[in-house]
C-alpha positions as CSV (number, residue, x, y, z in Angstrom):
1,X,85.1,101.6,67.6
2,X,88.2,102.2,69.7
3,X,90.3,102.7,66.5
4,X,87.7,105.3,65.2
5,X,87.9,107.2,68.4
6,X,91.7,107.3,68.4
7,X,91.7,108.6,64.8
8,X,89.3,111.3,65.8
9,X,91.4,112.3,68.8
10,X,94.5,112.3,66.6
11,X,92.7,114.5,64.0
12,X,91.7,116.9,66.7
13,X,95.2,117.1,68.1
14,X,96.9,117.9,64.8
15,X,96.9,121.6,64.0
16,X,94.5,122.5,61.1
17,X,97.5,123.9,59.1
18,X,99.3,120.6,59.1
19,X,96.0,118.8,58.2
20,X,95.7,121.1,55.3
21,X,99.1,120.4,53.9
22,X,99.2,117.6,51.3
23,X,101.5,114.5,51.8
24,X,103.2,115.7,48.6
25,X,104.0,119.1,50.1
26,X,105.2,117.6,53.3
27,X,107.6,115.3,51.4
28,X,108.7,118.1,49.2
29,X,109.5,120.3,52.2
30,X,111.4,117.4,53.8
31,X,113.6,116.7,50.8
32,X,114.0,120.1,49.1
33,X,112.9,123.1,51.1
34,X,115.4,126.0,51.2
35,X,116.3,126.9,55.0
36,X,116.4,130.6,53.9
37,X,112.9,130.6,52.0
38,X,110.7,133.1,53.8
39,X,107.7,131.1,52.7
40,X,109.0,128.1,54.7
41,X,107.0,127.3,57.9
42,X,109.0,127.5,61.1
43,X,108.6,123.8,61.8
44,X,110.2,122.9,58.5
45,X,114.0,122.7,58.8
46,X,114.9,122.6,55.0
47,X,118.1,121.4,53.5
48,X,121.2,123.6,52.4
49,X,121.7,121.1,49.5
50,X,119.5,118.4,48.2
51,X,121.1,115.0,48.7
52,X,121.9,113.3,45.4
53,X,120.0,110.2,46.4
54,X,116.8,112.4,47.1
55,X,116.7,114.4,43.8
56,X,114.4,112.2,41.9
57,X,112.0,111.8,44.8
58,X,112.1,115.5,45.5
59,X,111.3,116.2,41.8
60,X,108.4,113.8,42.0
61,X,106.7,115.1,45.1
62,X,107.5,118.8,44.6
63,X,106.1,118.6,41.1
64,X,102.9,117.0,42.4
65,X,102.6,119.8,45.2
66,X,103.7,122.7,42.9
67,X,100.2,123.5,41.3
68,X,98.8,124.5,44.6
69,X,101.9,125.8,46.4
70,X,104.4,128.5,45.3
71,X,106.8,127.1,48.0
72,X,106.7,123.7,46.3
73,X,107.2,125.3,42.9
74,X,110.3,127.0,44.2
75,X,111.6,123.8,45.7
76,X,110.9,122.0,42.4
77,X,113.2,124.5,40.8
78,X,115.8,123.7,43.4
79,X,115.5,119.9,42.7
80,X,115.8,120.5,38.9
81,X,118.9,122.7,39.5
82,X,120.4,119.9,41.7
83,X,119.7,117.6,38.7
84,X,121.5,119.9,36.3
85,X,118.2,120.7,34.4
86,X,118.7,124.5,34.2
87,X,115.9,125.2,31.8
88,X,113.4,123.3,34.0
89,X,114.7,125.1,37.0
90,X,114.3,128.5,35.4
91,X,110.9,127.7,34.3
92,X,109.8,126.5,37.8
93,X,111.4,129.6,39.5
94,X,109.6,131.9,37.0
95,X,106.3,130.4,37.8
96,X,106.9,130.6,41.6
97,X,108.1,134.2,41.3
98,X,105.0,135.1,39.3
99,X,103.0,133.8,42.3
100,X,105.0,136.0,44.7
101,X,107.9,133.8,45.8
102,X,110.7,136.2,46.9
103,X,113.1,133.2,47.1
104,X,112.4,132.3,43.4
105,X,112.9,136.0,42.5
106,X,116.3,135.8,44.0
107,X,117.3,132.7,42.2
108,X,116.1,134.1,38.9
109,X,118.1,137.2,39.6
110,X,121.2,135.2,40.2
111,X,120.6,133.4,36.9
112,X,120.2,136.7,35.0
113,X,123.2,138.3,36.9
114,X,125.5,135.4,36.1
115,X,124.1,134.2,32.7
116,X,123.7,130.8,34.2
117,X,120.7,129.1,32.6
118,X,119.5,132.4,31.2
119,X,120.8,135.2,29.0
120,X,122.8,137.6,31.0
121,X,120.6,140.6,31.8
122,X,121.8,142.7,34.8
123,X,118.9,145.1,34.5
124,X,116.5,142.3,34.9
125,X,118.5,140.8,37.8
126,X,118.4,144.2,39.5
127,X,114.6,144.4,39.1
128,X,114.2,141.0,40.6
129,X,116.5,141.6,43.6
130,X,114.8,144.9,44.2
131,X,111.4,143.2,44.2
132,X,112.6,140.5,46.5
133,X,114.2,143.0,48.8
134,X,110.9,145.0,49.0
135,X,109.2,141.8,50.0
136,X,111.7,141.6,52.9
137,X,113.9,138.8,51.5
138,X,117.4,139.4,52.9
139,X,119.1,137.6,50.1
140,X,117.4,140.0,47.8
141,X,118.8,142.9,49.7
142,X,122.4,141.4,49.9
143,X,122.4,140.5,46.3
144,X,121.2,143.9,45.3
145,X,124.0,145.5,47.2
146,X,126.5,142.9,45.7
147,X,125.3,143.8,42.2
148,X,126.5,147.3,42.9
149,X,127.9,149.1,39.8
150,X,128.7,145.8,37.9
151,X,128.5,146.4,34.2
152,X,128.3,150.1,34.5
153,X,125.0,150.0,36.4
154,X,124.3,152.5,39.2
155,X,125.6,151.2,42.5
156,X,123.0,150.2,45.1
157,X,122.4,153.0,47.6
158,X,123.8,151.8,50.9
159,X,121.3,153.8,52.8
160,X,118.4,152.0,50.9
161,X,120.0,148.7,51.5
162,X,120.3,149.4,55.2
163,X,116.7,150.5,55.3
164,X,115.6,147.3,53.5
165,X,117.7,145.2,55.8
166,X,116.1,146.9,58.8
167,X,112.7,145.6,57.7
168,X,113.9,142.1,57.0
169,X,115.9,142.0,60.2
170,X,112.7,141.9,62.3
171,X,112.3,138.3,61.7
172,X,115.3,137.0,59.7
173,X,118.7,135.9,61.1
174,X,120.6,136.5,57.8
175,X,119.3,140.0,57.6
176,X,120.1,140.6,61.2
177,X,123.7,139.6,60.5
178,X,124.0,141.7,57.3
179,X,122.5,144.7,59.0
180,X,124.9,144.2,62.0
181,X,127.9,144.2,59.6
182,X,126.7,147.5,58.0
183,X,126.1,149.1,61.4
184,X,129.6,147.9,62.7
185,X,131.3,149.3,59.6
186,X,129.3,152.5,59.4
187,X,128.0,151.6,55.9
188,X,124.9,153.5,54.7
189,X,124.7,155.4,58.0
190,X,126.2,156.1,61.4
191,X,128.4,153.4,62.9
192,X,126.8,151.8,66.0
193,X,128.6,148.9,67.7
194,X,126.0,148.5,70.5
195,X,123.2,148.1,68.0
196,X,125.4,145.8,65.8
197,X,126.2,143.7,68.8
198,X,122.5,143.4,69.6
199,X,121.8,142.1,66.0
200,X,124.7,139.7,66.0
201,X,123.5,138.3,69.3
202,X,119.9,137.8,67.9
203,X,121.2,136.0,64.8
204,X,123.8,134.0,66.9
205,X,120.9,132.7,69.0
206,X,119.6,131.2,65.8
207,X,123.0,129.6,65.1
208,X,123.9,131.9,62.2
209,X,127.7,131.0,61.8
210,X,128.7,134.5,60.8
211,X,126.9,136.1,63.6
212,X,128.5,133.6,66.0
213,X,131.9,134.6,64.7
214,X,131.2,138.3,65.0
215,X,129.9,137.9,68.5
216,X,133.1,136.1,69.4
217,X,135.1,139.1,68.0
218,X,133.0,141.6,69.8
219,X,133.2,139.8,73.0
220,X,136.9,139.3,72.6
221,X,137.5,143.0,71.9
222,X,134.8,144.5,74.1
223,X,133.1,146.1,71.2
224,X,129.5,147.3,71.8
225,X,129.5,145.7,75.2
226,X,131.5,143.9,77.9
227,X,134.8,142.2,77.2
228,X,134.5,138.5,77.9
229,X,137.3,136.1,76.6
230,X,135.5,133.0,77.7
231,X,132.3,134.0,76.0
232,X,134.3,134.8,72.9
233,X,135.9,131.4,72.7
234,X,132.5,129.7,73.2
235,X,131.1,131.8,70.3
236,X,134.1,131.0,68.1
237,X,133.7,127.3,68.9
238,X,130.1,127.3,68.0
239,X,130.8,129.1,64.7
240,X,133.7,126.8,63.8
241,X,131.6,123.7,64.4
242,X,129.2,125.2,61.7
243,X,132.1,125.5,59.3
244,X,133.1,129.2,59.7
245,X,136.6,129.6,58.7
246,X,137.3,132.9,60.4
247,X,136.1,131.4,63.7
248,X,138.6,128.5,63.1
249,X,141.4,131.0,62.6
250,X,140.3,132.9,65.7
251,X,140.4,129.8,67.8
252,X,143.9,129.0,66.4
253,X,145.0,132.5,67.3
254,X,143.7,132.1,70.9
255,X,145.4,128.7,71.2
256,X,148.8,130.0,69.8
257,X,148.9,133.7,70.7
258,X,152.6,134.3,70.5
259,X,154.5,134.4,67.1
260,X,158.2,134.0,67.0
261,X,159.9,135.9,64.1
262,X,163.4,136.2,62.7
263,X,165.3,139.4,62.1
264,X,163.6,139.9,58.7
265,X,160.2,139.6,60.4
266,X,159.4,136.2,58.9
267,X,157.4,133.8,61.2
268,X,159.5,131.0,62.6
269,X,157.1,129.4,65.0
270,X,154.2,130.0,67.4
271,X,153.8,129.3,71.0
272,X,150.7,127.4,71.7
273,X,148.9,126.4,74.9
C-alpha cells in the first residue's frame, strides 16, 4: 500500500509533458539532441557532437521514437550522419523537414549547398534556408546570408536577414549574437552599438562564446556603454574557457600589452605582466 501511494505521489509530482514523453524519446534526447534545435525543450541540454560510443544506442532509441516525434527524427539523422550513413541521414532529415522541423531544413540545405550526401542544388538549398529562417531558425538565417551570391545566385538581402534575425532573437542566443554583429557593423541598416551591446549581453548570459568575446571587446573599448577593463577580462576568460580563439588572443594581448620591435618594425619580444 505504501509503495502504491509513493508511486501515485511521484506521478502527481512529475509534469504531464514529461510523463507524455516516451522513454525512447528521453534517451534519444539525452544522446543525440542538437543544442541549437528550436524543437528541443528547455530542460534538454543536447550534445554538440554525438559520442562515438553512443552512436549505435542513439540510432536505436531515436529510430524507435521517430515515428511520433519530428525532434527524434531529426536527431536520428544526426546519429546516422555521425555513423557516416549519409543516405540514411538525408532520408531522416527529409522526413523531419516534411513534418516542420526547421533544424532538419537547415541540415538538408547544407547538404544541397555543399553537395554532401545529395546532389548539389543551390536553389533548393536557398529554399530550405528561407523556409527555416521564416520559422525563426537562426541557423537558417545565417546560412541564407552565407549562401549570398554563390554560384551566381542573387545575394541575400541584408535588410531581410536582419529582419528575420530580429524575430529569432526574441528567444535564441545565436540569433541575438548574429543580429548584434549586424548592428555593430551597420549591415542591413543603421549602426547601433547600444542595441548591439544589449544583444551581446543577452546571448552572453546564456554562455554564447562569440557573444562573451564581443562583450569583452565592447567593455574593453567602451562601445555602446561604460568602459570596464575588469569586466572585459572576465568576459574574455569565460569565452576562452568555451574555446573562443579571439578571446584567447585578447587575453594574451592584455597579459602582454607592450610589443618591442626592431628598426624594420619586426616583432622582437613582448612585455608581459
